[in-house]
A tleap script that builds the chain and sets N, CA, C and O, in Angstrom:
source leaprc.protein.ff14SB
mol = sequence {
  NMET SER GLY GLY GLU ALA ARG LEU LEU GLY
  ARG TRP GLY GLU ALA LYS ALA ALA GLU LEU
  LEU ARG LYS ARG GLY TYR THR ILE LEU ALA
  ALA GLY TYR GLN CYS ARG PHE GLY GLU ILE
  ASP LEU ILE ALA THR THR ASP LYS TYR LEU
  CYS PHE ILE GLU VAL LYS LEU ARG LYS ASP
  ASP SER PHE ALA PRO GLY ARG ALA ALA VAL
  ASP ARG ARG LYS GLN GLN ARG LEU ARG THR
  THR ALA GLU TYR TYR LEU VAL SER HIE PRO
  ALA ARG ASN LEU GLN PRO ARG PHE ASP VAL
  ALA GLU LEU TYR ALA PRO GLN GLY MET ALA
  THR ARG GLU PRO GLU PHE TYR TYR TRP GLU
  ASN ALA CPHE
}
set mol.1.N position { -7.152 5.515 -20.740 }
set mol.1.CA position { -5.761 5.132 -20.653 }
set mol.1.C position { -5.690 3.615 -20.395 }
set mol.1.O position { -6.362 3.068 -19.521 }
set mol.2.N position { -4.863 2.992 -21.182 }
set mol.2.CA position { -4.653 1.516 -21.045 }
set mol.2.C position { -3.844 1.126 -19.790 }
set mol.2.O position { -3.245 1.977 -19.133 }
set mol.3.N position { -3.844 -0.093 -19.498 }
set mol.3.CA position { -3.151 -0.534 -18.306 }
set mol.3.C position { -1.585 -0.275 -18.579 }
set mol.3.O position { -0.908 0.220 -17.679 }
set mol.4.N position { -1.063 -0.578 -19.703 }
set mol.4.CA position { 0.300 -0.302 -20.045 }
set mol.4.C position { 0.678 1.124 -19.895 }
set mol.4.O position { 1.727 1.459 -19.343 }
set mol.5.N position { -0.206 1.989 -20.404 }
set mol.5.CA position { 0.006 3.532 -20.267 }
set mol.5.C position { 0.057 3.917 -18.810 }
set mol.5.O position { 0.912 4.694 -18.384 }
set mol.6.N position { -0.901 3.346 -18.026 }
set mol.6.CA position { -0.987 3.800 -16.629 }
set mol.6.C position { 0.212 3.349 -15.822 }
set mol.6.O position { 0.713 4.055 -14.946 }
set mol.7.N position { 0.664 2.110 -16.162 }
set mol.7.CA position { 1.979 1.577 -15.453 }
set mol.7.C position { 3.139 2.493 -15.857 }
set mol.7.O position { 3.894 2.942 -14.995 }
set mol.8.N position { 3.280 2.761 -17.087 }
set mol.8.CA position { 4.396 3.720 -17.595 }
set mol.8.C position { 4.351 5.071 -16.909 }
set mol.8.O position { 5.377 5.607 -16.491 }
set mol.9.N position { 3.114 5.629 -16.796 }
set mol.9.CA position { 2.961 6.909 -16.110 }
set mol.9.C position { 3.317 6.750 -14.582 }
set mol.9.O position { 3.922 7.630 -13.970 }
set mol.10.N position { 2.927 5.640 -14.043 }
set mol.10.CA position { 3.117 5.471 -12.555 }
set mol.10.C position { 4.649 5.349 -12.401 }
set mol.10.O position { 5.193 5.995 -11.506 }
set mol.11.N position { 5.344 4.596 -13.182 }
set mol.11.CA position { 6.868 4.474 -13.127 }
set mol.11.C position { 7.522 5.804 -13.336 }
set mol.11.O position { 8.512 6.140 -12.687 }
set mol.12.N position { 6.932 6.601 -14.298 }
set mol.12.CA position { 7.537 7.971 -14.445 }
set mol.12.C position { 7.452 8.805 -13.161 }
set mol.12.O position { 8.390 9.498 -12.766 }
set mol.13.N position { 6.211 8.692 -12.498 }
set mol.13.CA position { 5.991 9.432 -11.320 }
set mol.13.C position { 6.911 8.951 -10.208 }
set mol.13.O position { 7.404 9.776 -9.439 }
set mol.14.N position { 7.166 7.645 -10.089 }
set mol.14.CA position { 8.082 7.103 -9.136 }
set mol.14.C position { 9.422 7.626 -9.265 }
set mol.14.O position { 10.084 7.981 -8.289 }
set mol.15.N position { 9.878 7.684 -10.605 }
set mol.15.CA position { 11.219 8.138 -10.925 }
set mol.15.C position { 11.404 9.675 -10.534 }
set mol.15.O position { 12.411 10.094 -9.963 }
set mol.16.N position { 10.335 10.456 -10.901 }
set mol.16.CA position { 10.458 11.855 -10.496 }
set mol.16.C position { 10.471 12.003 -8.998 }
set mol.16.O position { 11.226 12.832 -8.491 }
set mol.17.N position { 9.680 11.250 -8.252 }
set mol.17.CA position { 9.641 11.353 -6.786 }
set mol.17.C position { 11.083 10.930 -6.307 }
set mol.17.O position { 11.642 11.611 -5.448 }
set mol.18.N position { 11.653 9.895 -6.807 }
set mol.18.CA position { 13.019 9.539 -6.377 }
set mol.18.C position { 14.084 10.593 -6.695 }
set mol.18.O position { 15.024 10.775 -5.921 }
set mol.19.N position { 13.945 11.269 -7.798 }
set mol.19.CA position { 14.795 12.337 -8.265 }
set mol.19.C position { 14.800 13.459 -7.169 }
set mol.19.O position { 15.828 13.893 -6.649 }
set mol.20.N position { 13.520 13.876 -6.879 }
set mol.20.CA position { 13.297 14.952 -5.936 }
set mol.20.C position { 13.750 14.663 -4.547 }
set mol.20.O position { 14.234 15.549 -3.842 }
set mol.21.N position { 13.588 13.347 -4.118 }
set mol.21.CA position { 14.064 12.993 -2.851 }
set mol.21.C position { 15.534 12.887 -2.732 }
set mol.21.O position { 16.105 13.204 -1.688 }
set mol.22.N position { 16.175 12.438 -3.797 }
set mol.22.CA position { 17.691 12.499 -3.808 }
set mol.22.C position { 18.177 13.924 -3.495 }
set mol.22.O position { 19.097 14.162 -2.712 }
set mol.23.N position { 17.466 14.870 -4.188 }
set mol.23.CA position { 17.872 16.304 -4.038 }
set mol.23.C position { 17.751 16.748 -2.554 }
set mol.23.O position { 18.437 17.658 -2.089 }
set mol.24.N position { 16.862 16.069 -1.866 }
set mol.24.CA position { 16.633 16.426 -0.402 }
set mol.24.C position { 17.534 15.608 0.551 }
set mol.24.O position { 17.460 15.690 1.777 }
set mol.25.N position { 18.382 14.820 -0.118 }
set mol.25.CA position { 19.348 14.074 0.722 }
set mol.25.C position { 18.961 12.514 1.057 }
set mol.25.O position { 19.602 11.836 1.860 }
set mol.26.N position { 18.024 12.126 0.456 }
set mol.26.CA position { 17.593 10.637 0.708 }
set mol.26.C position { 18.395 9.756 -0.239 }
set mol.26.O position { 18.737 10.150 -1.354 }
set mol.27.N position { 18.670 8.605 0.220 }
set mol.27.CA position { 19.277 7.579 -0.608 }
set mol.27.C position { 18.293 6.489 -0.981 }
set mol.27.O position { 17.764 5.803 -0.107 }
set mol.28.N position { 18.050 6.328 -2.232 }
set mol.28.CA position { 17.010 5.353 -2.734 }
set mol.28.C position { 17.665 3.973 -2.676 }
set mol.28.O position { 18.716 3.782 -3.289 }
set mol.29.N position { 17.102 3.032 -1.984 }
set mol.29.CA position { 17.465 1.649 -1.929 }
set mol.29.C position { 16.700 0.854 -2.953 }
set mol.29.O position { 17.297 -0.035 -3.561 }
set mol.30.N position { 15.533 1.076 -3.177 }
set mol.30.CA position { 14.754 0.213 -4.106 }
set mol.30.C position { 13.588 1.028 -4.653 }
set mol.30.O position { 13.097 1.942 -3.990 }
set mol.31.N position { 13.128 0.681 -5.914 }
set mol.31.CA position { 11.957 1.331 -6.519 }
set mol.31.C position { 11.225 0.122 -7.085 }
set mol.31.O position { 11.787 -0.757 -7.740 }
set mol.32.N position { 9.946 0.142 -6.790 }
set mol.32.CA position { 9.035 -0.878 -7.260 }
set mol.32.C position { 9.291 -2.264 -6.516 }
set mol.32.O position { 9.151 -3.348 -7.082 }
set mol.33.N position { 9.637 -2.132 -5.340 }
set mol.33.CA position { 9.881 -3.427 -4.548 }
set mol.33.C position { 8.524 -4.278 -4.458 }
set mol.33.O position { 7.476 -3.822 -4.001 }
set mol.34.N position { 8.683 -5.551 -4.948 }
set mol.34.CA position { 7.535 -6.389 -4.892 }
set mol.34.C position { 7.799 -7.696 -4.256 }
set mol.34.O position { 8.880 -8.255 -4.438 }
set mol.35.N position { 6.856 -8.227 -3.505 }
set mol.35.CA position { 6.803 -9.501 -2.880 }
set mol.35.C position { 5.461 -10.048 -2.945 }
set mol.35.O position { 4.578 -9.371 -3.472 }
set mol.36.N position { 5.196 -11.240 -2.450 }
set mol.36.CA position { 3.858 -11.779 -2.554 }
set mol.36.C position { 2.731 -11.056 -1.844 }
set mol.36.O position { 1.544 -11.294 -2.071 }
set mol.37.N position { 3.183 -10.131 -0.944 }
set mol.37.CA position { 2.205 -9.377 -0.145 }
set mol.37.C position { 1.702 -7.992 -0.844 }
set mol.37.O position { 0.623 -7.444 -0.618 }
set mol.38.N position { 2.662 -7.566 -1.697 }
set mol.38.CA position { 2.399 -6.243 -2.248 }
set mol.38.C position { 3.536 -5.585 -2.827 }
set mol.38.O position { 4.541 -6.245 -3.091 }
set mol.39.N position { 3.477 -4.257 -3.069 }
set mol.39.CA position { 4.499 -3.452 -3.724 }
set mol.39.C position { 4.687 -2.273 -2.790 }
set mol.39.O position { 3.762 -1.772 -2.150 }
set mol.40.N position { 5.957 -1.860 -2.754 }
set mol.40.CA position { 6.286 -0.581 -2.195 }
set mol.40.C position { 6.965 0.259 -3.235 }
set mol.40.O position { 7.982 -0.168 -3.784 }
set mol.41.N position { 6.438 1.477 -3.548 }
set mol.41.CA position { 6.929 2.209 -4.610 }
set mol.41.C position { 8.438 2.616 -4.564 }
set mol.41.O position { 9.204 2.429 -5.510 }
set mol.42.N position { 8.797 3.197 -3.362 }
set mol.42.CA position { 10.125 3.513 -3.215 }
set mol.42.C position { 10.525 3.136 -1.725 }
set mol.42.O position { 9.699 3.248 -0.819 }
set mol.43.N position { 11.761 2.706 -1.510 }
set mol.43.CA position { 12.318 2.459 -0.239 }
set mol.43.C position { 13.579 3.350 -0.170 }
set mol.43.O position { 14.414 3.267 -1.070 }
set mol.44.N position { 13.746 4.200 0.868 }
set mol.44.CA position { 14.845 5.167 0.841 }
set mol.44.C position { 15.334 5.209 2.392 }
set mol.44.O position { 14.689 4.713 3.315 }
set mol.45.N position { 16.497 5.837 2.518 }
set mol.45.CA position { 17.043 6.061 3.904 }
set mol.45.C position { 17.395 7.570 3.970 }
set mol.45.O position { 17.696 8.266 3.001 }
set mol.46.N position { 17.311 7.966 5.258 }
set mol.46.CA position { 17.896 9.303 5.660 }
set mol.46.C position { 18.852 8.913 6.705 }
set mol.46.O position { 19.124 7.724 6.874 }
set mol.47.N position { 19.419 9.917 7.470 }
set mol.47.CA position { 20.382 9.604 8.539 }
set mol.47.C position { 19.741 8.778 9.565 }
set mol.47.O position { 20.452 7.943 10.125 }
set mol.48.N position { 18.490 8.882 9.905 }
set mol.48.CA position { 17.843 8.102 10.973 }
set mol.48.C position { 16.815 7.192 10.590 }
set mol.48.O position { 16.455 6.350 11.412 }
set mol.49.N position { 16.258 7.241 9.388 }
set mol.49.CA position { 15.059 6.533 9.014 }
set mol.49.C position { 15.144 5.590 7.796 }
set mol.49.O position { 15.859 5.889 6.840 }
set mol.50.N position { 14.468 4.529 7.821 }
set mol.50.CA position { 14.247 3.691 6.571 }
set mol.50.C position { 12.733 4.026 6.166 }
set mol.50.O position { 11.754 3.703 6.839 }
set mol.51.N position { 12.706 4.652 5.086 }
set mol.51.CA position { 11.389 5.203 4.591 }
set mol.51.C position { 10.693 4.230 3.613 }
set mol.51.O position { 11.340 3.847 2.639 }
set mol.52.N position { 9.504 3.827 3.785 }
set mol.52.CA position { 8.733 3.070 2.873 }
set mol.52.C position { 7.723 4.107 2.320 }
set mol.52.O position { 6.833 4.583 3.025 }
set mol.53.N position { 7.910 4.430 1.018 }
set mol.53.CA position { 7.195 5.484 0.368 }
set mol.53.C position { 6.160 5.174 -0.631 }
set mol.53.O position { 6.502 4.543 -1.630 }
set mol.54.N position { 4.936 5.541 -0.483 }
set mol.54.CA position { 3.895 5.328 -1.463 }
set mol.54.C position { 3.860 6.583 -2.286 }
set mol.54.O position { 3.757 7.664 -1.707 }
set mol.55.N position { 3.941 6.518 -3.621 }
set mol.55.CA position { 3.895 7.639 -4.502 }
set mol.55.C position { 2.592 7.620 -5.140 }
set mol.55.O position { 2.129 6.586 -5.620 }
set mol.56.N position { 1.902 8.894 -5.162 }
set mol.56.CA position { 0.660 9.049 -5.756 }
set mol.56.C position { 0.769 10.168 -6.779 }
set mol.56.O position { 1.048 11.310 -6.416 }
set mol.57.N position { 0.565 9.875 -7.979 }
set mol.57.CA position { 0.548 10.862 -9.181 }
set mol.57.C position { -0.833 11.168 -9.659 }
set mol.57.O position { -1.627 10.271 -9.941 }
set mol.58.N position { -1.114 12.424 -9.747 }
set mol.58.CA position { -2.342 12.890 -10.189 }
set mol.58.C position { -2.140 14.037 -11.182 }
set mol.58.O position { -1.054 14.613 -11.245 }
set mol.59.N position { -3.256 14.398 -12.020 }
set mol.59.CA position { -3.173 15.567 -12.797 }
set mol.59.C position { -3.544 16.728 -11.966 }
set mol.59.O position { -2.978 17.810 -12.123 }
set mol.60.N position { -4.463 16.551 -11.094 }
set mol.60.CA position { -4.738 17.729 -10.161 }
set mol.60.C position { -5.474 17.037 -8.769 }
set mol.60.O position { -5.593 15.829 -8.562 }
set mol.61.N position { -5.863 17.987 -8.008 }
set mol.61.CA position { -6.490 17.401 -6.782 }
set mol.61.C position { -7.863 17.877 -6.689 }
set mol.61.O position { -8.345 18.169 -5.594 }
set mol.62.N position { -8.546 17.976 -7.818 }
set mol.62.CA position { -9.948 18.435 -7.893 }
set mol.62.C position { -10.879 17.386 -7.204 }
set mol.62.O position { -11.790 17.755 -6.462 }
set mol.63.N position { -10.640 16.119 -7.455 }
set mol.63.CA position { -11.421 15.115 -6.785 }
set mol.63.C position { -11.130 14.825 -5.283 }
set mol.63.O position { -11.982 14.769 -4.396 }
set mol.64.N position { -9.758 14.646 -5.137 }
set mol.64.CA position { -9.226 14.462 -3.780 }
set mol.64.C position { -7.676 14.484 -3.821 }
set mol.64.O position { -7.113 14.242 -4.889 }
set mol.65.N position { -6.975 14.758 -2.723 }
set mol.65.CA position { -5.542 14.738 -2.801 }
set mol.65.C position { -5.019 13.287 -3.013 }
set mol.65.O position { -5.735 12.344 -2.675 }
set mol.66.N position { -3.860 13.092 -3.532 }
set mol.66.CA position { -3.394 11.826 -3.765 }
set mol.66.C position { -3.276 10.974 -2.541 }
set mol.66.O position { -3.475 9.761 -2.603 }
set mol.67.N position { -2.950 11.593 -1.412 }
set mol.67.CA position { -2.713 10.803 -0.132 }
set mol.67.C position { -3.965 10.226 0.348 }
set mol.67.O position { -3.937 9.314 1.175 }
set mol.68.N position { -5.158 10.731 -0.152 }
set mol.68.CA position { -6.527 10.132 0.307 }
set mol.68.C position { -6.593 8.770 -0.194 }
set mol.68.O position { -7.272 7.939 0.410 }
set mol.69.N position { -5.895 8.442 -1.332 }
set mol.69.CA position { -5.980 7.086 -1.820 }
set mol.69.C position { -5.237 5.957 -0.994 }
set mol.69.O position { -5.367 4.755 -1.229 }
set mol.70.N position { -4.453 6.487 -0.012 }
set mol.70.CA position { -3.764 5.568 0.821 }
set mol.70.C position { -4.704 5.211 2.073 }
set mol.70.O position { -4.507 5.721 3.175 }
set mol.71.N position { -5.640 4.386 1.850 }
set mol.71.CA position { -6.644 4.017 2.915 }
set mol.71.C position { -6.131 3.061 3.787 }
set mol.71.O position { -4.961 2.695 3.671 }
set mol.72.N position { -6.931 2.573 4.724 }
set mol.72.CA position { -6.524 1.630 5.701 }
set mol.72.C position { -6.017 0.261 5.077 }
set mol.72.O position { -5.011 -0.340 5.456 }
set mol.73.N position { -6.818 -0.110 4.126 }
set mol.73.CA position { -6.530 -1.382 3.439 }
set mol.73.C position { -5.105 -1.231 2.728 }
set mol.73.O position { -4.300 -2.153 2.853 }
set mol.74.N position { -4.811 -0.231 2.076 }
set mol.74.CA position { -3.578 0.058 1.443 }
set mol.74.C position { -2.471 0.109 2.383 }
set mol.74.O position { -1.395 -0.440 2.145 }
set mol.75.N position { -2.734 0.810 3.534 }
set mol.75.CA position { -1.778 0.997 4.635 }
set mol.75.C position { -1.438 -0.373 5.244 }
set mol.75.O position { -0.270 -0.591 5.569 }
set mol.76.N position { -2.355 -1.279 5.413 }
set mol.76.CA position { -2.117 -2.626 5.921 }
set mol.76.C position { -1.273 -3.419 4.905 }
set mol.76.O position { -0.373 -4.141 5.333 }
set mol.77.N position { -1.505 -3.329 3.631 }
set mol.77.CA position { -0.709 -4.027 2.713 }
set mol.77.C position { 0.719 -3.473 2.674 }
set mol.77.O position { 1.661 -4.257 2.558 }
set mol.78.N position { 0.920 -2.128 2.769 }
set mol.78.CA position { 2.238 -1.549 2.870 }
set mol.78.C position { 2.952 -2.041 4.087 }
set mol.78.O position { 4.134 -2.374 4.000 }
set mol.79.N position { 2.279 -2.105 5.253 }
set mol.79.CA position { 2.981 -2.559 6.533 }
set mol.79.C position { 3.338 -4.016 6.336 }
set mol.79.O position { 4.456 -4.362 6.717 }
set mol.80.N position { 2.583 -4.863 5.825 }
set mol.80.CA position { 2.920 -6.258 5.692 }
set mol.80.C position { 4.074 -6.386 4.738 }
set mol.80.O position { 5.000 -7.142 5.034 }
set mol.81.N position { 4.090 -5.683 3.581 }
set mol.81.CA position { 5.162 -5.787 2.665 }
set mol.81.C position { 6.418 -5.256 3.247 }
set mol.81.O position { 7.486 -5.802 2.970 }
set mol.82.N position { 6.360 -4.206 4.052 }
set mol.82.CA position { 7.537 -3.594 4.759 }
set mol.82.C position { 8.048 -4.606 5.736 }
set mol.82.O position { 9.269 -4.736 5.820 }
set mol.83.N position { 7.297 -5.309 6.455 }
set mol.83.CA position { 7.725 -6.371 7.377 }
set mol.83.C position { 8.516 -7.416 6.729 }
set mol.83.O position { 9.556 -7.856 7.219 }
set mol.84.N position { 8.002 -7.816 5.595 }
set mol.84.CA position { 8.669 -8.849 4.726 }
set mol.84.C position { 10.074 -8.330 4.275 }
set mol.84.O position { 11.062 -9.063 4.271 }
set mol.85.N position { 10.096 -7.047 3.903 }
set mol.85.CA position { 11.325 -6.498 3.413 }
set mol.85.C position { 12.359 -6.510 4.559 }
set mol.85.O position { 13.511 -6.919 4.418 }
set mol.86.N position { 11.842 -6.025 5.705 }
set mol.86.CA position { 12.786 -5.978 6.911 }
set mol.86.C position { 13.300 -7.259 7.284 }
set mol.86.O position { 14.459 -7.298 7.698 }
set mol.87.N position { 12.554 -8.441 7.197 }
set mol.87.CA position { 13.025 -9.734 7.398 }
set mol.87.C position { 14.280 -10.076 6.570 }
set mol.87.O position { 15.258 -10.625 7.076 }
set mol.88.N position { 14.201 -9.720 5.256 }
set mol.88.CA position { 15.220 -10.060 4.422 }
set mol.88.C position { 16.377 -8.990 4.242 }
set mol.88.O position { 17.447 -9.233 3.685 }
set mol.89.N position { 16.033 -7.843 4.759 }
set mol.89.CA position { 17.022 -6.719 4.718 }
set mol.89.C position { 16.975 -5.936 5.988 }
set mol.89.O position { 16.356 -4.873 6.048 }
set mol.90.N position { 17.644 -6.461 7.042 }
set mol.90.CA position { 17.513 -5.894 8.402 }
set mol.90.C position { 18.106 -4.370 8.358 }
set mol.90.O position { 19.191 -4.098 7.844 }
set mol.91.N position { 17.307 -3.494 8.924 }
set mol.91.CA position { 17.694 -2.076 9.026 }
set mol.91.C position { 18.474 -1.826 10.322 }
set mol.91.O position { 17.895 -1.719 11.403 }
set mol.92.N position { 19.783 -1.738 10.187 }
set mol.92.CA position { 20.614 -1.527 11.340 }
set mol.92.C position { 20.547 -0.066 11.744 }
set mol.92.O position { 20.904 0.835 10.985 }
set mol.93.N position { 20.074 0.139 12.975 }
set mol.93.CA position { 19.975 1.542 13.552 }
set mol.93.C position { 19.045 2.475 12.803 }
set mol.93.O position { 19.148 3.682 13.021 }
set mol.94.N position { 18.190 2.049 11.982 }
set mol.94.CA position { 17.278 2.876 11.276 }
set mol.94.C position { 15.792 2.717 11.838 }
set mol.94.O position { 15.334 1.596 12.055 }
set mol.95.N position { 15.144 3.739 12.037 }
set mol.95.CA position { 13.704 3.539 12.424 }
set mol.95.C position { 12.881 3.452 11.194 }
set mol.95.O position { 13.048 4.338 10.356 }
set mol.96.N position { 12.016 2.512 10.962 }
set mol.96.CA position { 11.122 2.501 9.874 }
set mol.96.C position { 10.022 3.556 9.929 }
set mol.96.O position { 9.533 3.926 10.996 }
set mol.97.N position { 9.665 4.007 8.783 }
set mol.97.CA position { 8.699 5.164 8.671 }
set mol.97.C position { 7.937 4.986 7.344 }
set mol.97.O position { 8.484 4.598 6.311 }
set mol.98.N position { 6.714 5.279 7.445 }
set mol.98.CA position { 5.772 5.277 6.243 }
set mol.98.C position { 5.458 6.684 5.796 }
set mol.98.O position { 4.821 7.451 6.518 }
set mol.99.N position { 5.953 7.050 4.487 }
set mol.99.CA position { 5.646 8.317 3.948 }
set mol.99.C position { 4.788 8.150 2.689 }
set mol.99.O position { 4.602 7.072 2.125 }
set mol.100.N position { 4.271 9.365 2.299 }
set mol.100.CA position { 3.428 9.430 1.013 }
set mol.100.C position { 4.028 10.646 0.319 }
set mol.100.O position { 4.249 11.697 0.920 }
set mol.101.N position { 4.287 10.449 -1.004 }
set mol.101.CA position { 4.807 11.468 -1.930 }
set mol.101.C position { 3.706 11.651 -2.859 }
set mol.101.O position { 3.232 10.689 -3.462 }
set mol.102.N position { 3.223 12.978 -3.022 }
set mol.102.CA position { 2.339 13.425 -3.934 }
set mol.102.C position { 2.977 14.105 -5.088 }
set mol.102.O position { 3.833 14.965 -4.881 }
set mol.103.N position { 2.608 13.770 -6.320 }
set mol.103.CA position { 3.038 14.537 -7.471 }
set mol.103.C position { 1.813 14.956 -8.268 }
set mol.103.O position { 0.933 14.131 -8.514 }
set mol.104.N position { 1.738 16.163 -8.659 }
set mol.104.CA position { 0.664 16.645 -9.513 }
set mol.104.C position { 1.307 17.070 -10.788 }
set mol.104.O position { 2.066 18.039 -10.804 }
set mol.105.N position { 0.998 16.302 -11.976 }
set mol.105.CA position { 1.447 16.606 -13.266 }
set mol.105.C position { 0.364 16.826 -14.211 }
set mol.105.O position { -0.113 15.845 -14.781 }
set mol.106.N position { -0.090 18.013 -14.452 }
set mol.106.CA position { -1.197 18.299 -15.350 }
set mol.106.C position { -1.126 17.879 -16.794 }
set mol.106.O position { -2.170 17.648 -17.405 }
set mol.107.N position { 0.023 17.771 -17.357 }
set mol.107.CA position { 0.287 17.330 -18.639 }
set mol.107.C position { 0.940 15.919 -18.681 }
set mol.107.O position { 1.606 15.564 -19.654 }
set mol.108.N position { 0.730 15.126 -17.598 }
set mol.108.CA position { 1.308 13.872 -17.599 }
set mol.108.C position { 2.794 13.902 -17.708 }
set mol.108.O position { 3.423 14.783 -17.124 }
set mol.109.N position { 3.411 12.958 -18.446 }
set mol.109.CA position { 4.843 12.879 -18.624 }
set mol.109.C position { 5.390 14.038 -19.259 }
set mol.109.O position { 6.601 14.228 -19.147 }
set mol.110.N position { 4.672 14.858 -19.921 }
set mol.110.CA position { 5.168 16.143 -20.576 }
set mol.110.C position { 5.369 17.200 -19.568 }
set mol.110.O position { 5.982 18.216 -19.896 }
set mol.111.N position { 4.882 17.050 -18.299 }
set mol.111.CA position { 4.942 18.022 -17.319 }
set mol.111.C position { 6.509 18.168 -16.913 }
set mol.111.O position { 7.142 17.191 -16.513 }
set mol.112.N position { 7.064 19.401 -17.038 }
set mol.112.CA position { 8.496 19.547 -16.750 }
set mol.112.C position { 8.766 19.479 -15.252 }
set mol.112.O position { 9.606 18.702 -14.797 }
set mol.113.N position { 8.078 20.264 -14.524 }
set mol.113.CA position { 8.208 20.333 -13.101 }
set mol.113.C position { 6.956 20.044 -12.334 }
set mol.113.O position { 6.227 20.975 -11.990 }
set mol.114.N position { 6.674 18.811 -12.052 }
set mol.114.CA position { 5.421 18.567 -11.309 }
set mol.114.C position { 5.448 19.156 -9.901 }
set mol.114.O position { 6.527 19.321 -9.331 }
set mol.115.N position { 4.311 19.470 -9.338 }
set mol.115.CA position { 4.215 20.017 -7.966 }
set mol.115.C position { 4.474 18.774 -7.073 }
set mol.115.O position { 3.891 17.723 -7.339 }
set mol.116.N position { 5.274 18.852 -6.089 }
set mol.116.CA position { 5.675 17.704 -5.239 }
set mol.116.C position { 5.330 18.069 -3.745 }
set mol.116.O position { 5.673 19.147 -3.258 }
set mol.117.N position { 4.710 17.218 -3.126 }
set mol.117.CA position { 4.315 17.295 -1.678 }
set mol.117.C position { 4.820 16.033 -1.045 }
set mol.117.O position { 4.683 14.955 -1.623 }
set mol.118.N position { 5.424 16.139 0.174 }
set mol.118.CA position { 5.892 14.960 0.860 }
set mol.118.C position { 5.384 14.850 2.281 }
set mol.118.O position { 5.572 15.791 3.052 }
set mol.119.N position { 4.791 13.825 2.648 }
set mol.119.CA position { 4.202 13.643 3.952 }
set mol.119.C position { 4.995 12.588 4.723 }
set mol.119.O position { 4.842 11.399 4.441 }
set mol.120.N position { 5.823 12.971 5.668 }
set mol.120.CA position { 6.589 12.111 6.502 }
set mol.120.C position { 5.662 11.557 7.591 }
set mol.120.O position { 4.785 12.246 8.110 }
set mol.121.N position { 5.898 10.282 7.908 }
set mol.121.CA position { 5.056 9.638 8.938 }
set mol.121.C position { 3.560 9.783 8.708 }
set mol.121.O position { 2.776 10.149 9.584 }
set mol.122.N position { 3.200 9.443 7.363 }
set mol.122.CA position { 1.849 9.619 6.966 }
set mol.122.C position { 0.865 8.746 7.646 }
set mol.122.O position { -0.312 9.090 7.755 }
set mol.123.N position { 1.349 7.549 8.138 }
set mol.123.CA position { 0.475 6.702 8.869 }
set mol.123.C position { 1.265 5.816 9.714 }
set mol.123.O position { 0.706 4.993 10.439 }
savepdb mol mol.pdb
quit
């Protein structure tokens, strides 16, 4: 898979995760937020939380679950990026939280209904 195809597939996964989160009552504030420190796939709110969400898309979990790819180094980059976001977008009365969304799509973008798992307070 080329880099462009991988990015396209990743964006598809993020859009699917955002769609599923909206159905659960989340409000999506940003998708693919980038700054000099890194990227956050989705930023969303619930009634009490400002959620910084890492989306992991896989065909299956035969090697490892998607959340296993969010190692300490990735967590630190997400924290630093979230701090930068909070400086420029103060969250009034919302508690920040780091979540991981896992999508399993065996047929890639042709998958009609990917399996979806959501880990609140993942780290």
